[in-house]
N, C-alpha and C positions, 0 to 999 in steps of 0.2 A: 737627414730629411728635413725639408722646410716645414714651417708651421702650417703653411697653406696646404701642403700635401697631407699632413697629419690630420687637419680638420676635415679633409675629404673622406676619411675612413669613418663610415657610419654603420657598417655591417660586415658580415663575413665576406661577401662578394667583393666589396671595395678593398678589403684587406688583401684578398687573393690577387686582385688586379695590381695592387702595388708590388706584391712579391714577384709577379711576372716581369716587372721592369728591372729587377735586381738579379743579376746573375748568381746562380747557386742557391737561391732561397726557395724555389718551388720546382718540383718535377711532377709531370702528369703521365699516366699510363693508361692505355686502352686494353691492356692485357687482361683477360678474364681472371678474377680472383674470388675465392670463396671467403665470405665474411667470417666464417667459422674457423678461427685459428690461423688460416693462411695469410690473411691481410696483415695481422699483427706480426706474423712470422717474417713477412717481407720487410716491414718497416723496422723491425729490430735491426736489420743490417743497414738500412738506408739512413736512419737518423734518430733512433729512439734515445740512446744515451741513458742518463740517469743511473738507476740501480739495476737496470736490465742485465741479465747474465751476458758476459762477454762471449763471443765478439759482438760489440755494438759500437755506436759512435754518435756524435752529434752531427746532424746533417740537415738537408733541406726538408721542408714540409712536402707532403706527397698527396696527390689527388688520384684516387682510383676511380676510373670512369666506366668500368664494366664489371658490375657486381653480380656474381652468380645468384640467380633466384630473385633478382630485383631489377627487372628491365628498366633501363633509362636512369637508374639511380647512380649517384656519385657519393663517395665517402672521402672526406679529407681528414688527414691525421698529421700530427707534428707541427701544427701551425705555431704553437708556443714552445716547441722543443728546442729553443736556442735563445739564449739571453740577447744575443746580437739582433736576432729577428724580432723579438718582442720590442727591443729599444727602437728599432726601425719603425715598427707599426705604432708605437706610442710617442714617437717624435722626440727621443732623448738619446743619451749615451748609455751603454750597458751598465757602467759603474754608477750611473745616476738614477737608476730605476727606483731604488728604495726611497730616495729623496723625492722623486716625482710623486710616488704614492703617498708619502707623508704629507706633502703639500696639498694633494687632492683631498685627503681626509679632513684637513683643516678648513678647506673652503668648498664644501660639497654643493652640488647643484642637483636639486631634487628632480626625479623623473616627472614627466607630464603625460596626460592621456590624450590621444588623438582620436578622431572619428573612425569608426570601423571601415568606412569606404576607403580610407587612406592606408589601412593596415595591410602590408604585403603578406604577412603571415597567415592571413585568412582568405587568400585567393582561392584555395581549394579546401573544402570541408568534408570530413568523414565523421558521421555520427555513430556512436556505439550501438544505437538501436537499429542501424541499417543491416539488412541481411549480408552475411559474409564479412562483416567487419572483423579485422584481426590486426592488432597493432604490430605483431611480428612480421606481417606481410607488408604493412605500410611503411615501416621504418627499418632500414637496413642496419640494424644495430649489430656490431661484431661481437665475437668472443675473443679474448686475448690468447687463450690456450684451449686445447681440447678437453681439459679438465674443468673448465669454468662451469658454474652452476647454470648458466644460460646466456643468452645475448644480453649485453649490458649497455645502458646509456651512461656514459662516463663524463660527458660534458653537457649535462642538462642543467640549465639555470632554474632551480626550483624556487618559486615565488609564492609566498603565502602571507597571511595577515593575522595578527592577534585578534581572536574573536571578541575580546573585551575592549581593547584600546583602539583597534583598527590600524595599529602600526604594522608596517610591512617590512619584509626582508627577503634577500635573495641569497641562496647558498647552493653549493654543488654536492650532490649525494650519489651514492652507489645505487643504481636503479636496475633491477633485473626484470626482464620481460618474462612473466610467469604463465600467462594465458592470453587469450585473444583480447581481454580487457582488464587484465590485472598486472600490477608491478609490485615487487617488494622494494622497500626503501630502507637502507642502512642509515641510521642516525647515531653519530658518535655520542655516547651518553654525556650529557651536561655541556656539550661543546657547540651546539648549533641552535640558533634562534628559532628555527622552524620546529625543532624538537619541543621548545617551550610553548609555542603556539599550539602544537598538536596536543600536548598534555592538557592545556586549558580546555580545548574543544572536547577531548576524550573524557575528561572529568565531568563535563556537562552532558555527556552522552550524545555528542553531535559530531558529524564528520567535519573535516577541515578542508575547504576548497584549496586546491593547489594547481598551479600551472607549471609546466616544464618547457622552457624555451631552449631549442637546440640550434646551434649555428648562429653565433652572434658576433658583434664587434669584440675584438680581443680585449679592449679596455674593460668591457663588462666582465669577461671571464676572469681577468686578473683581479679586478676590484672586488669581485664577489667573495674572495677568499680571506678577507680580513676576519679576525675573531676578537672576542672580548680580551682585555679591557679597551683596546683601541677603538673598536666600534661596539658600544654597549647595546643591550637589548633595546630594540626600537629604532636603531640606526639602519637606514636602508642603504646597503652598499651600492645600489645602482647610482646613488648620488656621487660616488667616487668616480665612476666612469664619466658621469656628467662633467665633473671638474676636470678630468683629464682632457676631454674633448672640447671643453668650454661651451658645451651646449647640452641641454637636458636629454636624457634617454627617453625615447618615445614609447609609451605603453598603449595597449588597447584592451578594452573590456572583453572578457571571454564570452563565448556564445552559450555555454551550458552551465557555467558556475559563476558565483559572485566573486570573481577575482580578475586580475589583469595579467597580461603577458607582454613580452617584448615584441613590439609591433613589426619590426623588420627581421625577426628570427626566421630561419629556414623552416623549422617545424615547431609546432606547439602542441603539447599534450595537455588536455584539460581533464581534471579528475578530482577525486576526493579521497583523503586519508580516512579510512573507516575506523570508527571507535570500537575497541574491544576485539578487533580481528587481527590475527597474527598468522604468519606463514613461514615454514622452514625454507631457508634460502635455496638449498639444493634439492628441493622437492622433486625435480625432474631428473637431475643428473645422478644424485646419490653419491657424489664423489667426496663429500666432506669438505670441499673447497668452494670458495666464492669466485674470486678472480685475483690476479696479481695486484698487490698493493704497493704503495710507495717504498716500504722497506726492502723490496726486492723478492719477497716471498708471496705465494698465493695465500690470501687471507682465508681463515677458516670460515666455512659457511655458518651463518648465524642460525641457531635453532628456532628462533622466531623473530620475525620482523613485521613492522607495520605494512599494511597493504593499501595501495592506491587503486581505486576503482576508476577506470578510464571512462570518461563520458564522450570525448571527441578527440580527433586529431585534425589539426588544420596545418596547412603548409603553403609555401610560395609555389609558383609555377616552376617546375623542374628543380625541386629542392635538393640541397646538398647536406648530407649527414656529416656532422663533425664528431670525431671520436678521439680518444686518448688511450695510449698504452699505460696501464696502471703505474708501473714503476719508472716511467720514462722521464726524460728531462722536462717534458711538458708539465708533469706534476711539480717538479722542482721549481719551475718558473711561477706557476700559479700559487703554490703555497709559500714559496720562499721570498718572493718580492714583498708581499704584504708583511711577512715576518720581519724582514729587514726594516721596513717602514715603521713598524710598531716598536722595534728596539731603538731605532734612531730617535723616535719621538720621546720615549720614556727617559732615555739616558740624557738627551739634550735638555730636558726640563730640569733634571737633577744636577747636571754638571756641564753647563754650556761650553761648546768649543773643544771638548776633549775627545769625543768619539768621532773619528774622521769618516769611517765607513763600516759597513756590515755586509757579510756575505753568508746567506743561508745555504750551506754547502750541498752540492748535488749528492754526496755520499750519504747524507741524512735525509734525502728526499725533500729537501726544503723545509723540513720540520725539526729533525733531531739534532742538527749540528749548525752552529753559527761561528764564524770567524769575525772577531771584533778588532778593528784597527784603532788603537788608542794612542794618544799623544800625551806624554808627561812633559810639562814645560817648567815645572818648579818642584823643589823637594817635597812639598806638601801634596803633590799629585801621586806620590808613591802610595800604593794601596787603593787608590781610587779606581784603578783598572779592574780590581776584583769586585768593587762595588758596582761597576758597570755590568759585570757579568751577572751579578745577582739581580740587577734591574732587568737584564735581558730575560732571565727566567720568569720574572714577574710579567714582562710584556707579552711573553708567549709561553703558555703553560706546558705545551707539548715539547719544548726544547729540552734536550737531554745533555748535550755536550757544548761547552763554550771554549773556544781557543782564542786567547788574547795575544795579539802581536803589536809590535811598535809601528810607528809611522813610516819607517823605511821598508816595510814588508807589504807586498801586494796581497791583500786578503783573497783576491780572486784567482791567484796563482798557487795551486796546491803544492808545487815544488818549493816555492818561496816560503809557504807556511810550514812545510816539513823541515826546511832549512832552519827556520827559527826554533822549531821543536828540538832539533838536534844540537843547536849551538847556543840557545838562550833559555834552556829549560833543564832543571834537575828534578826528577820525579819525586824525590822525598820531601822537597820543600816547595815545589811549584804546582802540586796537585791538590785540589780542594775537593773533597767528597761531601755530597749533600744527600744522604740516604733517606729512603722512605718517602719520596715525593711523587705525587701523581704525575704521570707523563701521558703516553698514548697507548691504547690497548693492542695496537697492531705490531708492537715490537715483540717478537717471539722470545726474547731473553727476559722479558719482564713477567716471569711466572715463578711460582714456588718450586716447580720442578727444576728450574735452572738455578735458582738461589733460594734455599729454604727460609732465608730472612725476609723474603718478599711476602707481605701479608695478603696482597690481592693482585689480581691481574691488572696490569697497567701502572703499577707502582714501580719506581725505578730509583737508582742511585744517580743523581745528576753530578756532573764532574766539570770542574774548571781546570783547564790547562793554561797556566800563566807562562807564556813564552815571551814576556816583555823583559827587557833589561832593567835591573834595579836602577833607579835614577842616579845615585852616586857613581855608578859604573858606566854610564852612557858613553863617556869619552873613550872607554876601552873597547867599545863594540861598534866602532865606525866601519862601515863597509868600504871596500876598496873603491876609490874614486877614479872614474874614467873621464877622459876629455869630453867636453860637451861639443858635439858636432851636429851638422844638419845632414842626416843620412839620405835625404831626398836627392842630394846632389849626386850620390853614388848609386842609389838603387831606387829610382823614382817609381818603378812599378810596384815596389813593396810599401812605400811610404807616401801615400797620396796626401796632398794638402787638404786639410779639413776646412 
């Protein structure tokens, strides 16, 4: 895709317009679909991928244009559920996405505020004080399964500011619609900037204003998923999207709270995180489950979560709801590409030129597993590959497993990685265990019930699988060399000229 086309993507609608021009990237249906479990059940077969239970696959994005109970509403899912599709929308190659995000973090462009009369997201306004106001009727939020705690907003760009410093940040959180004007909000302990902002406000006995923008430029969704230390507290990840697009993200002042929202979002929810108020996540369903999460299991319903009191919902004319299946390839993309960028940045600083690429593998939901392609060029490089793995754990604290491969192994090809595991790895000498390290609480194996040695939920044994050839033996592990040819002469329909 040309740079010119890339620059023309400014919102969800322009991204969909681009996908309509590329065969196999978007399908649309007018068939009536129930947002409660049925919609996700359909997309599981069409293109969910990720850690979704098989049968599933990576396929096109999908627009459902006839949502039961929501006349005139549309729901789009799977926009980011393909590495190739994301690369298309961000104007790069799939294997270069981590590098693109790394470059964007280094040269951020801060968001700007535009006048309200130019903000498409405020074309239609619904105040919570109006008779009949009900967020569940206004927003066609789906459930992934029949056991979910309720309808979830899974791709809401949550934006808030530190009450003391005024520094702002955007992150994605699990948001369950609990009543006509209340939502519960999952905040991973110690891992989200907004959690820090809320603690500051709550300690002072004050609510925290927060906006949730739904249906945005894919660059915003991907850029918002960076975590410390790559983007420290006070770093506004909207500036990453600005750098990707070479132009600032446009914001607008909210109508009912002292906060901003993304000006061309499809929907915006304005509200406040209430101090001292908590709610059981499955208050209505009583299933004990929240929704399917990236490890592939339904996450347990939290016994108490912070509550957002909704003040208003604004939206564009004929708004499009964007959603995500929890364990799908879409999560892999959003979490994994910033993870790759973070690892590339940290290792490159420590040992320039040796780490060739990184893939945050789909089997780990973009968080638990990374494949590092490492090049040893001299005898003293032996052992540095394991140092790179340690740096990867430092770059992304939720990482659980690192697989190291040589420069002749494609880190994005699981068969090639497993080939290296089978021919360049001996378990007793090439496995490095790092027990007792904090990881991510959604891994169901990280409990004392599973392993009595685990002291607290979310603590794990991190593992390095070194599938690289020892430097002195590299000459003995040369892959069979085939003749170099131009396959386009023989199968032009398969090998189009770039």
